[in-house]
C-alpha positions in Angstrom: 0.0 0.0 0.0 1.1 3.3 -1.0 2.7 5.8 1.8 0.0 8.2 2.4 2.9 10.7 2.3 3.8 10.0 -1.4 2.7 12.6 -3.9 0.0 10.7 -6.5 0.2 10.3 -9.6 -2.3 12.9 -10.8 -0.1 15.0 -8.4 3.3 14.4 -10.5 1.8 15.1 -13.3 0.3 18.3 -12.5 3.5 19.7 -10.9 5.6 18.4 -14.2 2.9 20.5 -15.9 3.6 23.1 -13.7 7.2 22.9 -14.1 6.8 22.9 -17.8 4.9 25.6 -18.0 7.1 27.7 -15.8 9.8 26.6 -17.7 8.3 28.0 -21.2 7.1 31.0 -19.7 10.4 31.8 -18.2 12.4 31.4 -21.6 14.3 34.3 -22.1 13.0 36.4 -19.5 15.6 39.2 -17.6 13.4 39.6 -14.4 10.7 37.2 -13.0 9.8 39.2 -9.1 9.6 37.9 -6.6 11.1 34.5 -7.1 9.1 31.3 -7.6 6.2 34.1 -7.9 5.0 32.6 -11.2 5.1 28.9 -9.8 3.2 30.3 -7.3 0.4 32.5 -9.9 0.1 29.6 -12.1 -0.9 27.3 -9.2 -3.2 29.5 -7.4 -5.3 29.7 -10.6 -5.0 25.9 -11.4 -6.7 25.5 -7.7 -9.5 28.2 -8.6 -9.9 26.9 -11.9 -9.1 30.6 -13.3 -6.8 32.0 -16.1 -4.3 34.0 -15.1 -4.9 38.2 -16.1 -1.5 38.4 -17.5 -0.9 42.3 -18.8 0.9 44.4 -21.4 0.4 48.1 -21.5 1.8 49.8 -24.3 2.0 53.8 -25.7 2.0 53.2 -29.8 3.8 56.2 -30.9 5.0 54.7 -34.4 3.4 52.6 -36.7 5.3 49.9 -37.4 5.8 46.9 -35.4 9.3 44.9 -35.9 10.5 41.4 -34.3 11.7 43.6 -31.3 8.6 44.4 -30.2 7.2 40.6 -31.0 9.8 39.5 -28.0 6.9 40.3 -25.7 4.0 39.3 -27.9 5.2 36.1 -27.8 5.7 35.9 -24.8 2.1 36.9 -24.1 1.4 33.9 -26.4 3.1 31.5 -24.7 0.7 32.4 -21.8 -2.2 32.2 -24.2 -1.4 28.9 -25.7 -1.7 27.8 -21.5 -4.7 28.8 -21.2 -4.5 32.4 -19.8 -6.4 35.4 -20.9 -4.0 38.2 -21.9 -5.1 42.6 -21.7 -3.4 44.6 -24.3 -3.7 47.6 -23.0 -3.4 50.7 -25.6 -2.1 53.6 -23.3 -3.9 56.1 -25.3 -3.7 58.0 -21.9 -0.6 57.6 -20.9 1.0 58.5 -23.7 -0.5 61.8 -23.5 1.8 62.5 -20.4 4.9 60.4 -22.1 7.0 57.5 -20.4 10.3 59.1 -19.3 12.1 55.1 -19.2 15.4 55.4 -20.3 14.7 59.2 -21.1 17.5 62.1 -20.5 15.0 64.4 -20.9 11.5 64.9 -20.9 9.5 62.9 -23.3 7.7 64.9 -26.1 3.6 64.5 -24.9 1.6 63.1 -28.1 -1.9 63.8 -28.3 -5.0 61.4 -27.8 -5.9 61.0 -31.4 -2.4 60.4 -31.8 -2.1 57.7 -30.0 -5.7 56.0 -30.9 -4.5 55.8 -34.4 -1.0 54.0 -34.0 -2.8 52.0 -31.2 -5.4 50.6 -34.2 -2.6 50.0 -36.0 -0.2 48.7 -33.6 -3.5 46.2 -32.5 -3.6 45.2 -36.2 -0.4 44.3 -36.4 0.2 42.0 -33.2 -2.5 40.0 -33.7 -0.3 38.5 -36.0 1.5 37.0 -32.8 -1.5 36.7 -30.8 -4.3 34.6 -30.5 -7.7 36.7 -31.1 -9.7 34.5 -29.5 -12.3 37.0 -27.5 -11.8 34.4 -24.6 -8.1 35.0 -24.6 -7.6 38.2 -25.6 -8.9 41.4 -24.3 -8.0 45.1 -25.0 -8.3 48.0 -23.1 -7.4 51.7 -23.2 -6.0 53.1 -20.1 -8.3 56.0 -20.9 -11.4 54.3 -19.8 -10.8 54.7 -16.2 -7.7 57.3 -15.9 -9.5 60.0 -18.2 -12.5 60.3 -15.5 -10.2 59.9 -12.2 -11.3 62.6 -9.9 -8.3 64.6 -8.1 -9.2 63.1 -4.9 -8.6 59.9 -6.3 -5.6 61.0 -7.7 -4.0 62.5 -4.8 -5.1 59.2 -3.3 -2.6 57.4 -6.2 0.3 59.7 -5.2 0.0 59.2 -2.0 0.7 55.3 -2.4 4.3 56.0 -3.3 6.9 58.4 -2.0 9.1 60.7 -4.0 12.6 58.9 -2.2 11.4 55.8 -3.9 10.3 57.5 -7.1 14.2 58.8 -7.2 15.4 55.2 -6.9 15.0 55.3 -10.4 17.7 55.5 -12.7 17.4 58.2 -15.2 15.5 60.2 -12.7 18.5 59.8 -9.9 21.1 60.9 -13.1 18.6 63.6 -14.3 18.5 65.4 -10.5 22.3 64.4 -10.2 22.9 66.8 -13.3 20.3 69.3 -12.9 18.3 68.4 -15.7 14.8 69.2 -15.1 12.0 66.3 -14.0 8.6 67.3 -14.3 6.0 66.4 -11.9 4.1 64.8 -14.1 6.6 62.7 -15.0 6.1 61.3 -11.6 2.9 60.4 -12.4 3.6 58.1 -15.4 4.5 55.0 -13.4 1.5 55.8 -10.9 -0.7 56.0 -13.9 0.9 52.6 -15.4 0.7 51.1 -11.8 -3.0 52.0 -11.7 -3.7 50.0 -15.1 -2.7 46.9 -13.3 -5.2 48.1 -10.1 -8.1 48.8 -13.0 -7.5 45.4 -14.3 -7.1 43.5 -11.8 -3.9 42.1 -13.4 -2.0 38.7 -12.2 1.0 39.1 -13.9 2.4 42.3 -16.0 5.2 42.1 -19.1 7.7 44.5 -20.1 11.1 44.9 -22.1 13.7 45.1 -19.1 13.8 49.5 -19.4 10.0 48.8 -17.1 11.0 47.0 -14.5 11.0 49.9 -12.4 7.1 50.8 -13.3 5.8 46.9 -13.3 7.2 46.9 -9.2 5.3 50.3 -8.9 2.6 48.5 -9.8 3.2 45.8 -7.5 3.2 48.4 -4.5 0.1 50.6 -6.0 -1.7 47.1 -5.8 -0.7 46.3 -1.9 -2.3 50.3 -1.2 -5.5 49.3 -3.0 -5.9 45.7 -1.2 -5.2 44.0 -4.2 -2.8 41.2 -4.6 0.8 42.8 -6.0 1.4 41.1 -9.6 3.5 39.3 -10.9 6.9 41.2 -13.0 8.8 39.6 -15.8 10.5 41.3 -18.2 12.4 40.5 -21.3 15.5 41.7 -22.9 15.1 44.7 -25.3 16.7 43.0 -29.0 19.7 44.5 -30.5 18.9 45.7 -34.0 20.6 43.8 -36.8 24.1 45.7 -37.0 24.1 44.0 -33.0 25.0 47.3 -31.5 21.8 49.6 -30.9 18.2 48.3 -30.0 16.5 47.2 -33.0 14.7 50.6 -34.3 13.5 51.4 -37.7 14.7 54.8 -37.6 18.2 53.4 -37.0 17.1 50.9 -40.5 18.4 47.9 -38.4 15.1 46.3 -37.8 12.8 43.4 -39.2 9.4 44.5 -39.7 6.4 42.3 -39.0 4.8 43.3 -42.4 8.1 43.0 -44.1 7.8 40.6 -47.9 9.1 37.5 -46.9 11.8 37.9 -48.8 13.1 41.0 -46.9 12.5 39.1 -43.7 14.4 36.1 -45.0 17.5 38.5 -46.3 17.3 40.5 -42.9 17.7 37.7 -40.6 20.5 36.6 -42.5 22.3 40.1 -42.1 22.2 39.3 -38.2 25.4 39.4 -36.3 27.0 36.0 -35.4 27.6 37.4 -31.9 23.3 38.4 -31.9 22.6 34.8 -33.1 21.4 32.6 -30.3 19.7 35.7 -28.5 17.5 35.6 -31.4 16.9 32.3 -31.6 16.1 32.7 -28.5 13.8 35.8 -28.1 12.6 35.6 -31.4 11.5 31.5 -31.7 10.4 28.7 -29.6 13.0 26.4 -31.4 15.4 24.6 -29.2 18.3 26.7 -28.6 20.5 23.7 -27.5 21.6 21.8 -30.7 21.3 25.4 -32.9 23.8 26.9 -30.8 25.7 24.3 -30.8 24.9 24.3 -34.8 26.1 28.6 -34.6 29.8 27.2 -33.3 30.6 24.9 -36.4 28.2 26.5 -38.9 26.5 29.9 -38.9 25.0 30.3 -42.0 23.1 27.0 -41.6 21.9 28.9 -38.3 21.0 31.8 -39.4 19.2 29.9 -42.4 17.0 28.2 -39.2 16.4 31.3 -37.7 15.6 33.1 -41.5 13.2 30.5 -42.1 11.4 30.4 -39.0 11.0 33.9 -38.9 9.2 34.0 -42.6 7.4 30.8 -41.3 5.8 31.9 -38.6 4.6 35.5 -40.0 4.2 34.6 -43.3 3.4 30.7 -43.0 5.2 27.9 -44.3 4.3 28.2 -47.7 6.2 31.2 -48.2 9.6 30.0 -47.0 10.8 28.3 -50.0 10.3 31.3 -52.5 11.9 33.6 -49.6 15.1 31.1 -49.7 15.3 30.6 -53.2 15.0 34.7 -53.7 18.1 34.9 -51.3 20.3 32.5 -53.0 19.6 33.9 -56.4 20.5 37.5 -55.0 23.7 36.0 -53.0 25.1 34.3 -56.3 25.2 37.7 -57.9 22.2 37.5 -59.8 18.9 39.2 -59.4 15.4 37.8 -58.1 13.4 35.8 -60.9 10.4 37.7 -59.0 9.7 41.1 -57.9 7.3 44.2 -57.7 6.9 45.9 -60.7 6.0 50.0 -60.9 4.8 51.1 -65.1 5.5 54.7 -65.2 3.9 57.1 -67.5 4.8 59.0 -70.3 4.9 62.2 -68.7 6.7 61.3 -65.5 9.8 60.4 -68.0 9.5 62.2 -71.3 11.4 60.4 -73.9 12.1 57.3 -71.7 14.9 59.0 -69.8 14.9 60.1 -65.5 16.9 61.2 -63.0 17.8 58.0 -60.7 16.7 60.9 -58.3 13.6 61.1 -59.1 13.1 57.6 -60.4 14.1 56.5 -56.5 11.4 58.9 -54.6 9.0 57.7 -57.2 9.1 53.9 -56.6 9.7 55.3 -52.9 13.0 54.0 -51.8 13.6 57.5 -50.4 11.6 60.4 -49.2 14.1 63.2 -51.2 16.1 63.3 -54.3 18.7 64.6 -51.1 18.2 61.4 -49.8 18.4 59.4 -53.3 21.3 61.2 -54.0 23.2 60.1 -50.9 21.9 56.6 -51.4 24.2 56.8 -54.6 26.8 58.7 -52.5 26.9 55.1 -50.9 27.0 53.3 -53.8 23.4 52.1 -52.4 21.6 52.6 -55.5 21.9 50.2 -58.6 20.6 49.8 -62.0 20.5 46.5 -63.7 23.1 45.5 -60.8 25.6 48.0 -61.0 26.1 50.7 -58.5 25.2 54.0 -59.4 28.0 56.5 -58.7 27.0 60.1 -60.5 24.6 62.2 -58.7 23.5 63.6 -61.6 23.2 60.1 -63.9 19.7 59.3 -65.9 18.4 56.2 -65.9 16.5 55.1 -70.0 13.7 53.3 -69.7 13.0 53.5 -73.5 14.6 50.7 -74.4 13.1 48.0 -71.9 12.6 47.8 -68.4 15.4 48.4 -65.5 15.9 47.0 -62.1 16.1 49.4 -59.7 17.5 48.0 -56.3 17.9 49.7 -53.0 20.0 49.0 -50.5 20.6 44.6 -50.4 16.6 43.6 -50.7 14.6 46.0 -52.1 14.2 45.8 -55.9 11.7 47.1 -58.4 11.1 46.2 -62.0 10.2 49.4 -63.8 8.9 49.7 -67.3 7.5 53.0 -69.3 5.0 54.1 -70.7 1.2 52.4 -72.4 
């Protein structure tokens, strides 16, 4: 007869399942506060027969998402796959304050209309990662509860935290030490974000490593409002394809979620070797150990594994083969067999001739002729595979179509006439 102290088979299975869930959710995480808190929350949810409420707050300030943004979105998806409910909070109200995290000066404030417009675009792209089942995804705007917050309630909220604790934050400390102004409204930002956790009764909050302070404020404010504090889980910020700066569209070191499969594949192949394992860990759910060993012996093969998986995740399995084939064509020095086409009207190029800088603007390669000329100076604009070196070069389209290339990955076949 089994000893009464020996865990039952069901109990052991439950424990193993809990361990697996914690391991999966902790993969790639930078901080989980408190230690053991995630396991405790998961166990409590299982006992109560309810899903956890897992929060991510975003203040959309641009229109395009990249795989750096997707790191935290993929972590949310893991919670969804385990049966939990994600609450995606669009910070349309907090974005009008401006998050001071990591900023050396006051961040410009956005209008409510701007934040809502960016928020719509954010959600439209985020659902490429998230499960849209209403039982698994709840989308809220924090203007719902922050806009009507009265002054008395604001004072109560402010009373839940001290100035001394605020000044423990690194960016505030540096600015105070250097005599750089800190506006009072910036102290309100982490409190407003914390109130979001109170409003939706968050069990877990996710964010980048730069958000750790704000997430911990949320724990304290929840206590002040009589709630069990959330678990704070942060993920690293992903360096861009330059391997140095944080991924950013403005720096040109990004892999966009909505970019064409062949461009996504090519950019993934450009990830620096030292960053490869980090990309595999944070951007995919591939088993990392064998790929880490492969990266040490055959980095090109490991890059291909990353590139294939990114294209599969965001464009489907059917897109992988064509994207890889196009990459190989270009790598061999040839032009891709398939590319977008653009036909210019006779008025756009009288006699079929047009200045290369003007054509670059028409094709959307650059925003201005000045930028196009700088691209030419850097040998970044090619015609039929040959780099242009003359800022005043003219492209002759009268004899037939020409292939224009900007950078390494963008091609357009240009035709002229009716």
